GUPA-144812 format. One record per residue (C-alpha): residue in one letter; x, y, z. Coordinates in Angstrom, 1 decimal, m for minus. Example, Ala and Ser with C-alpha at 12.3 -4.5 7.8 and 13.67 -1.06 7.14 Angstrom:
<atoms>
<atom><gupa>A</gupa><xx>12.3</xx><yy>m4.5</yy><zz>7.8</zz></atom>
<atom><gupa>S</gupa><xx>13.7</xx><yy>m1.1</yy><zz>7.1</zz></atom>
</atoms>
This chain:
<atoms>
<atom><gupa>M</gupa><xx>51.5</xx><yy>14.5</yy><zz>m4.3</zz></atom>
<atom><gupa>N</gupa><xx>49.9</xx><yy>13.1</yy><zz>m7.5</zz></atom>
<atom><gupa>I</gupa><xx>49.7</xx><yy>9.7</yy><zz>m5.9</zz></atom>
<atom><gupa>F</gupa><xx>47.6</xx><yy>11.1</yy><zz>m3.0</zz></atom>
<atom><gupa>I</gupa><xx>45.2</xx><yy>12.9</yy><zz>m5.5</zz></atom>
<atom><gupa>S</gupa><xx>44.9</xx><yy>9.8</yy><zz>m7.6</zz></atom>
<atom><gupa>A</gupa><xx>44.1</xx><yy>7.6</yy><zz>m4.5</zz></atom>
<atom><gupa>A</gupa><xx>41.5</xx><yy>10.1</yy><zz>m3.3</zz></atom>
<atom><gupa>L</gupa><xx>39.8</xx><yy>10.2</yy><zz>m6.7</zz></atom>
<atom><gupa>T</gupa><xx>39.8</xx><yy>6.4</yy><zz>m6.9</zz></atom>
<atom><gupa>I</gupa><xx>38.1</xx><yy>6.2</yy><zz>m3.5</zz></atom>
<atom><gupa>L</gupa><xx>35.6</xx><yy>8.9</yy><zz>m4.5</zz></atom>
<atom><gupa>V</gupa><xx>34.7</xx><yy>7.2</yy><zz>m7.8</zz></atom>
<atom><gupa>A</gupa><xx>34.4</xx><yy>3.8</yy><zz>m6.1</zz></atom>
<atom><gupa>S</gupa><xx>32.1</xx><yy>5.2</yy><zz>m3.4</zz></atom>
<atom><gupa>C</gupa><xx>29.9</xx><yy>6.9</yy><zz>m6.0</zz></atom>
<atom><gupa>N</gupa><xx>29.6</xx><yy>3.8</yy><zz>m8.1</zz></atom>
<atom><gupa>N</gupa><xx>28.9</xx><yy>1.4</yy><zz>m5.3</zz></atom>
<atom><gupa>T</gupa><xx>25.5</xx><yy>0.0</yy><zz>m6.2</zz></atom>
<atom><gupa>S</gupa><xx>26.0</xx><yy>m3.6</yy><zz>m4.9</zz></atom>
<atom><gupa>L</gupa><xx>23.4</xx><yy>m3.0</yy><zz>m2.1</zz></atom>
<atom><gupa>K</gupa><xx>20.7</xx><yy>m1.6</yy><zz>m4.3</zz></atom>
<atom><gupa>D</gupa><xx>17.8</xx><yy>m3.5</yy><zz>m5.7</zz></atom>
<atom><gupa>S</gupa><xx>17.9</xx><yy>m2.9</yy><zz>m9.4</zz></atom>
<atom><gupa>S</gupa><xx>14.3</xx><yy>m4.1</yy><zz>m9.9</zz></atom>
<atom><gupa>S</gupa><xx>12.8</xx><yy>m1.3</yy><zz>m7.7</zz></atom>
<atom><gupa>N</gupa><xx>12.0</xx><yy>2.2</yy><zz>m8.8</zz></atom>
<atom><gupa>T</gupa><xx>13.8</xx><yy>4.6</yy><zz>m6.5</zz></atom>
<atom><gupa>D</gupa><xx>12.3</xx><yy>8.1</yy><zz>m6.2</zz></atom>
<atom><gupa>T</gupa><xx>15.2</xx><yy>10.5</yy><zz>m6.0</zz></atom>
<atom><gupa>S</gupa><xx>13.3</xx><yy>13.5</yy><zz>m7.5</zz></atom>
<atom><gupa>S</gupa><xx>13.7</xx><yy>16.8</yy><zz>m5.8</zz></atom>
<atom><gupa>S</gupa><xx>11.5</xx><yy>19.8</yy><zz>m5.4</zz></atom>
<atom><gupa>I</gupa><xx>12.5</xx><yy>23.5</yy><zz>m5.8</zz></atom>
<atom><gupa>T</gupa><xx>13.4</xx><yy>23.6</yy><zz>m2.1</zz></atom>
<atom><gupa>D</gupa><xx>16.9</xx><yy>23.2</yy><zz>m0.9</zz></atom>
<atom><gupa>T</gupa><xx>16.4</xx><yy>19.7</yy><zz>0.4</zz></atom>
<atom><gupa>A</gupa><xx>15.5</xx><yy>16.4</yy><zz>m1.2</zz></atom>
<atom><gupa>V</gupa><xx>14.4</xx><yy>13.1</yy><zz>0.3</zz></atom>
<atom><gupa>V</gupa><xx>16.5</xx><yy>10.1</yy><zz>m0.8</zz></atom>
<atom><gupa>Q</gupa><xx>15.1</xx><yy>6.7</yy><zz>m0.1</zz></atom>
<atom><gupa>S</gupa><xx>17.3</xx><yy>3.6</yy><zz>0.3</zz></atom>
<atom><gupa>T</gupa><xx>16.4</xx><yy>0.5</yy><zz>m1.8</zz></atom>
<atom><gupa>N</gupa><xx>18.5</xx><yy>m1.9</yy><zz>0.3</zz></atom>
<atom><gupa>V</gupa><xx>16.8</xx><yy>m5.3</yy><zz>0.4</zz></atom>
<atom><gupa>T</gupa><xx>18.8</xx><yy>m7.0</yy><zz>3.1</zz></atom>
<atom><gupa>L</gupa><xx>17.6</xx><yy>m7.6</yy><zz>6.7</zz></atom>
<atom><gupa>E</gupa><xx>21.1</xx><yy>m6.5</yy><zz>7.9</zz></atom>
<atom><gupa>G</gupa><xx>21.2</xx><yy>m3.1</yy><zz>9.7</zz></atom>
<atom><gupa>A</gupa><xx>19.1</xx><yy>m0.7</yy><zz>11.6</zz></atom>
<atom><gupa>W</gupa><xx>15.3</xx><yy>m0.5</yy><zz>11.4</zz></atom>
<atom><gupa>Q</gupa><xx>12.7</xx><yy>1.8</yy><zz>13.0</zz></atom>
<atom><gupa>L</gupa><xx>9.1</xx><yy>0.8</yy><zz>13.7</zz></atom>
<atom><gupa>E</gupa><xx>6.5</xx><yy>2.5</yy><zz>11.5</zz></atom>
<atom><gupa>P</gupa><xx>4.0</xx><yy>3.6</yy><zz>14.2</zz></atom>
<atom><gupa>V</gupa><xx>0.4</xx><yy>2.5</yy><zz>13.6</zz></atom>
<atom><gupa>L</gupa><xx>m1.3</xx><yy>3.2</yy><zz>16.9</zz></atom>
<atom><gupa>P</gupa><xx>m0.8</xx><yy>6.1</yy><zz>19.3</zz></atom>
<atom><gupa>S</gupa><xx>0.4</xx><yy>3.6</yy><zz>21.9</zz></atom>
<atom><gupa>D</gupa><xx>3.3</xx><yy>2.7</yy><zz>19.6</zz></atom>
<atom><gupa>T</gupa><xx>4.9</xx><yy>5.9</yy><zz>20.6</zz></atom>
<atom><gupa>A</gupa><xx>3.4</xx><yy>6.4</yy><zz>24.1</zz></atom>
<atom><gupa>T</gupa><xx>6.8</xx><yy>6.7</yy><zz>25.6</zz></atom>
<atom><gupa>G</gupa><xx>7.9</xx><yy>9.4</yy><zz>23.2</zz></atom>
<atom><gupa>K</gupa><xx>10.4</xx><yy>7.1</yy><zz>21.6</zz></atom>
<atom><gupa>I</gupa><xx>10.1</xx><yy>4.9</yy><zz>18.5</zz></atom>
<atom><gupa>P</gupa><xx>11.1</xx><yy>1.2</yy><zz>18.8</zz></atom>
<atom><gupa>T</gupa><xx>14.3</xx><yy>0.3</yy><zz>16.8</zz></atom>
<atom><gupa>I</gupa><xx>16.0</xx><yy>m3.0</yy><zz>15.9</zz></atom>
<atom><gupa>V</gupa><xx>19.4</xx><yy>m3.7</yy><zz>14.5</zz></atom>
<atom><gupa>F</gupa><xx>20.0</xx><yy>m7.1</yy><zz>12.8</zz></atom>
<atom><gupa>D</gupa><xx>23.5</xx><yy>m8.6</yy><zz>12.6</zz></atom>
<atom><gupa>L</gupa><xx>23.3</xx><yy>m11.4</yy><zz>10.1</zz></atom>
<atom><gupa>A</gupa><xx>26.8</xx><yy>m12.7</yy><zz>10.7</zz></atom>
<atom><gupa>T</gupa><xx>26.2</xx><yy>m13.3</yy><zz>14.4</zz></atom>
<atom><gupa>K</gupa><xx>22.4</xx><yy>m13.9</yy><zz>14.2</zz></atom>
<atom><gupa>K</gupa><xx>22.0</xx><yy>m11.4</yy><zz>17.0</zz></atom>
<atom><gupa>F</gupa><xx>19.7</xx><yy>m8.3</yy><zz>17.3</zz></atom>
<atom><gupa>Q</gupa><xx>19.6</xx><yy>m5.3</yy><zz>19.6</zz></atom>
<atom><gupa>G</gupa><xx>17.5</xx><yy>m2.3</yy><zz>19.8</zz></atom>
<atom><gupa>S</gupa><xx>14.8</xx><yy>m0.6</yy><zz>21.8</zz></atom>
<atom><gupa>T</gupa><xx>11.2</xx><yy>m1.5</yy><zz>22.6</zz></atom>
<atom><gupa>G</gupa><xx>10.4</xx><yy>2.2</yy><zz>22.7</zz></atom>
<atom><gupa>C</gupa><xx>11.1</xx><yy>2.1</yy><zz>26.4</zz></atom>
<atom><gupa>N</gupa><xx>13.7</xx><yy>m0.5</yy><zz>27.3</zz></atom>
<atom><gupa>K</gupa><xx>16.8</xx><yy>m1.7</yy><zz>25.5</zz></atom>
<atom><gupa>M</gupa><xx>16.6</xx><yy>m5.2</yy><zz>24.2</zz></atom>
<atom><gupa>S</gupa><xx>18.8</xx><yy>m7.8</yy><zz>22.6</zz></atom>
<atom><gupa>G</gupa><xx>18.7</xx><yy>m11.5</yy><zz>21.7</zz></atom>
<atom><gupa>N</gupa><xx>19.1</xx><yy>m14.0</yy><zz>18.9</zz></atom>
<atom><gupa>F</gupa><xx>17.2</xx><yy>m14.6</yy><zz>15.7</zz></atom>
<atom><gupa>Y</gupa><xx>17.2</xx><yy>m17.3</yy><zz>13.1</zz></atom>
<atom><gupa>T</gupa><xx>16.6</xx><yy>m16.9</yy><zz>9.3</zz></atom>
<atom><gupa>S</gupa><xx>16.2</xx><yy>m19.3</yy><zz>6.4</zz></atom>
<atom><gupa>G</gupa><xx>14.8</xx><yy>m17.9</yy><zz>3.2</zz></atom>
<atom><gupa>D</gupa><xx>11.9</xx><yy>m15.6</yy><zz>4.2</zz></atom>
<atom><gupa>S</gupa><xx>11.5</xx><yy>m17.4</yy><zz>7.5</zz></atom>
<atom><gupa>I</gupa><xx>12.6</xx><yy>m15.6</yy><zz>10.7</zz></atom>
<atom><gupa>S</gupa><xx>12.2</xx><yy>m16.4</yy><zz>14.4</zz></atom>
<atom><gupa>F</gupa><xx>13.3</xx><yy>m14.6</yy><zz>17.5</zz></atom>
<atom><gupa>N</gupa><xx>14.6</xx><yy>m16.5</yy><zz>20.6</zz></atom>
<atom><gupa>E</gupa><xx>11.9</xx><yy>m16.1</yy><zz>23.3</zz></atom>
<atom><gupa>Q</gupa><xx>14.6</xx><yy>m15.2</yy><zz>25.8</zz></atom>
<atom><gupa>I</gupa><xx>15.0</xx><yy>m11.6</yy><zz>24.9</zz></atom>
<atom><gupa>M</gupa><xx>17.2</xx><yy>m9.7</yy><zz>27.3</zz></atom>
<atom><gupa>M</gupa><xx>15.8</xx><yy>m6.3</yy><zz>28.3</zz></atom>
<atom><gupa>T</gupa><xx>16.4</xx><yy>m3.5</yy><zz>30.7</zz></atom>
<atom><gupa>K</gupa><xx>13.6</xx><yy>m3.0</yy><zz>33.3</zz></atom>
<atom><gupa>M</gupa><xx>12.4</xx><yy>0.6</yy><zz>33.2</zz></atom>
<atom><gupa>A</gupa><xx>8.7</xx><yy>1.3</yy><zz>33.8</zz></atom>
<atom><gupa>C</gupa><xx>6.7</xx><yy>2.2</yy><zz>30.7</zz></atom>
<atom><gupa>P</gupa><xx>3.4</xx><yy>3.8</yy><zz>31.7</zz></atom>
<atom><gupa>G</gupa><xx>0.9</xx><yy>3.8</yy><zz>28.9</zz></atom>
<atom><gupa>Y</gupa><xx>2.9</xx><yy>1.5</yy><zz>26.7</zz></atom>
<atom><gupa>N</gupa><xx>2.1</xx><yy>m2.1</yy><zz>26.0</zz></atom>
<atom><gupa>E</gupa><xx>5.7</xx><yy>m3.4</yy><zz>26.0</zz></atom>
<atom><gupa>Q</gupa><xx>4.6</xx><yy>m7.0</yy><zz>26.6</zz></atom>
<atom><gupa>G</gupa><xx>2.4</xx><yy>m6.8</yy><zz>23.5</zz></atom>
<atom><gupa>F</gupa><xx>5.4</xx><yy>m5.5</yy><zz>21.5</zz></atom>
<atom><gupa>I</gupa><xx>7.6</xx><yy>m8.4</yy><zz>22.7</zz></atom>
<atom><gupa>E</gupa><xx>4.9</xx><yy>m11.0</yy><zz>22.0</zz></atom>
<atom><gupa>S</gupa><xx>4.6</xx><yy>m9.7</yy><zz>18.5</zz></atom>
<atom><gupa>L</gupa><xx>8.3</xx><yy>m10.2</yy><zz>18.0</zz></atom>
<atom><gupa>T</gupa><xx>8.2</xx><yy>m13.8</yy><zz>19.3</zz></atom>
<atom><gupa>K</gupa><xx>5.2</xx><yy>m14.7</yy><zz>17.2</zz></atom>
<atom><gupa>T</gupa><xx>7.0</xx><yy>m13.6</yy><zz>14.0</zz></atom>
<atom><gupa>N</gupa><xx>7.8</xx><yy>m16.5</yy><zz>11.6</zz></atom>
<atom><gupa>R</gupa><xx>8.2</xx><yy>m14.7</yy><zz>8.3</zz></atom>
<atom><gupa>Y</gupa><xx>9.5</xx><yy>m11.4</yy><zz>6.9</zz></atom>
<atom><gupa>K</gupa><xx>9.3</xx><yy>m9.6</yy><zz>3.7</zz></atom>
<atom><gupa>I</gupa><xx>11.1</xx><yy>m6.4</yy><zz>2.4</zz></atom>
<atom><gupa>E</gupa><xx>9.2</xx><yy>m4.5</yy><zz>m0.2</zz></atom>
<atom><gupa>K</gupa><xx>10.2</xx><yy>m1.0</yy><zz>m1.4</zz></atom>
<atom><gupa>G</gupa><xx>12.4</xx><yy>m0.5</yy><zz>1.6</zz></atom>
<atom><gupa>L</gupa><xx>9.7</xx><yy>m1.5</yy><zz>4.1</zz></atom>
<atom><gupa>L</gupa><xx>10.4</xx><yy>m4.5</yy><zz>6.4</zz></atom>
<atom><gupa>Q</gupa><xx>7.3</xx><yy>m6.4</yy><zz>7.3</zz></atom>
<atom><gupa>L</gupa><xx>7.5</xx><yy>m8.9</yy><zz>10.2</zz></atom>
<atom><gupa>M</gupa><xx>4.7</xx><yy>m11.4</yy><zz>9.8</zz></atom>
<atom><gupa>Q</gupa><xx>3.0</xx><yy>m14.4</yy><zz>11.4</zz></atom>
<atom><gupa>D</gupa><xx>2.2</xx><yy>m16.6</yy><zz>8.4</zz></atom>
<atom><gupa>Q</gupa><xx>0.3</xx><yy>m14.1</yy><zz>6.1</zz></atom>
<atom><gupa>T</gupa><xx>m0.6</xx><yy>m11.6</yy><zz>8.8</zz></atom>
<atom><gupa>I</gupa><xx>1.6</xx><yy>m8.5</yy><zz>9.1</zz></atom>
<atom><gupa>L</gupa><xx>2.5</xx><yy>m7.9</yy><zz>12.7</zz></atom>
<atom><gupa>S</gupa><xx>4.6</xx><yy>m4.8</yy><zz>12.3</zz></atom>
<atom><gupa>K</gupa><xx>6.2</xx><yy>m2.6</yy><zz>9.6</zz></atom>
<atom><gupa>W</gupa><xx>9.7</xx><yy>m1.2</yy><zz>9.9</zz></atom>
<atom><gupa>I</gupa><xx>11.6</xx><yy>1.4</yy><zz>7.8</zz></atom>
<atom><gupa>R</gupa><xx>15.4</xx><yy>1.7</yy><zz>7.6</zz></atom>
<atom><gupa>K</gupa><xx>16.7</xx><yy>4.2</yy><zz>10.2</zz></atom>
<atom><gupa>D</gupa><xx>18.7</xx><yy>5.8</yy><zz>7.4</zz></atom>
<atom><gupa>S</gupa><xx>16.2</xx><yy>5.4</yy><zz>4.6</zz></atom>
<atom><gupa>V</gupa><xx>15.1</xx><yy>9.0</yy><zz>4.6</zz></atom>
<atom><gupa>V</gupa><xx>18.1</xx><yy>11.4</yy><zz>4.4</zz></atom>
<atom><gupa>Q</gupa><xx>17.9</xx><yy>15.1</yy><zz>4.2</zz></atom>
<atom><gupa>K</gupa><xx>20.4</xx><yy>16.3</yy><zz>1.6</zz></atom>
<atom><gupa>K</gupa><xx>21.4</xx><yy>19.8</yy><zz>0.5</zz></atom>
<atom><gupa>I</gupa><xx>21.1</xx><yy>20.3</yy><zz>m3.3</zz></atom>
</atoms>
């Protein structure tokens, strides 16, 4: 019985102390208010994982859904949603450079009021990326084309 308790405590301590994915140079705001919830923001600085578009224009959410993208660095594949259709394809990175294969596979649902073609063109124009304070910026040279936040970056947590 003591072995099981010891193993459980070891796993708990290891998971609490796992800071290998955090950017030690950034300031993480983990302050909480008097309410029963607090917002915890991730400081993960890798491209790997799930991102959600930070809408800028009303047309970004015309379908009622927010575009998402999930990067798998091991396979150099991405998948996600344009906000209307599912998408997947390949991407290439080197340093802060990134490019998307122009042959993005997508489902073919109609998207009235949504400029899906513009969204895809923005992805294929991307040649750089930058992650600052948990915000992914997809860029063409120095011009920011879109901003993305981690899907799990804002977590509601009971105090």
